[in-house]
C-alpha positions as CSV (number, residue, x, y, z in Angstrom):
1,M,-85.5,-40.4,-6.8
2,N,-88.4,-42.6,-7.8
3,D,-89.4,-44.4,-11.3
4,Q,-91.7,-41.6,-12.6
5,E,-89.2,-38.9,-11.4
6,N,-86.3,-40.8,-13.4
7,R,-88.5,-41.0,-16.3
8,Y,-89.8,-37.3,-16.8
9,K,-86.1,-36.2,-15.7
10,Q,-84.6,-36.2,-19.4
11,P,-87.7,-35.2,-21.3
12,E,-88.2,-32.0,-18.8
13,L,-84.6,-30.9,-19.5
14,A,-84.8,-31.3,-23.2
15,I,-88.3,-29.2,-22.9
16,E,-86.7,-26.8,-20.9
17,E,-83.7,-26.1,-23.3
18,I,-86.2,-25.9,-26.0
19,V,-88.5,-23.7,-24.6
20,N,-85.5,-21.3,-23.3
21,R,-84.3,-21.3,-26.8
22,I,-87.7,-20.4,-28.3
23,I,-87.9,-17.5,-25.4
24,S,-84.6,-16.1,-26.1
25,S,-85.1,-15.8,-29.5
26,G,-88.5,-14.3,-29.4
27,K,-89.9,-16.5,-32.1
28,M,-91.5,-19.8,-32.6
29,S,-91.6,-21.9,-35.7
30,R,-93.8,-24.6,-36.8
31,Q,-90.7,-26.9,-36.8
32,D,-90.5,-25.6,-32.7
33,H,-93.7,-26.6,-32.4
34,I,-93.5,-29.8,-33.7
35,L,-90.2,-30.5,-31.7
36,L,-91.5,-29.3,-28.3
37,T,-94.7,-31.6,-28.9
38,S,-92.8,-34.3,-29.7
39,V,-90.7,-34.4,-26.8
40,A,-93.6,-33.4,-24.4
41,V,-96.1,-36.1,-25.1
42,K,-93.2,-38.7,-25.5
43,N,-94.0,-40.4,-22.3
44,G,-97.9,-40.4,-23.0
45,E,-98.1,-38.3,-19.8
46,M,-96.9,-34.5,-18.9
47,S,-95.5,-34.0,-15.7
48,T,-96.4,-30.6,-13.6
49,E,-93.0,-29.1,-14.5
50,T,-93.5,-29.8,-18.4
51,R,-96.6,-28.2,-18.1
52,R,-95.3,-25.1,-16.5
53,H,-92.9,-25.0,-19.2
54,I,-95.4,-25.2,-22.0
55,N,-97.6,-22.6,-20.1
56,R,-94.6,-19.9,-20.7
57,I,-94.6,-20.4,-24.3
58,F,-98.2,-19.7,-24.0
59,D,-98.1,-16.7,-21.6
60,Y,-95.4,-15.3,-24.3
61,I,-97.8,-15.8,-26.8
62,Q,-100.6,-14.2,-25.3
63,T,-98.5,-11.1,-24.5
64,S,-97.1,-10.7,-27.7
65,R,-93.7,-11.3,-26.3
66,L,-93.3,-14.2,-28.6
67,K,-93.8,-14.2,-32.5
68,L,-95.2,-17.2,-34.6
69,V,-93.2,-17.6,-37.8
70,D,-93.3,-19.8,-40.9
71,W,-96.7,-21.1,-40.0
């Protein structure tokens, strides 16, 4: 594993856990959004895998499978 892959590994695992929790609950709060955003941009860049997880959230919102609460 190269240095760039190591740099992304931890945040990607955290993002995957956050996204899975949000999707399984069917709700995303402003606090969830802030947490997800802060972890996603922590390194100043986003990997392809991180973008894929974020896009899952957008897909669920667009298809009304995810409700935004406390906005």
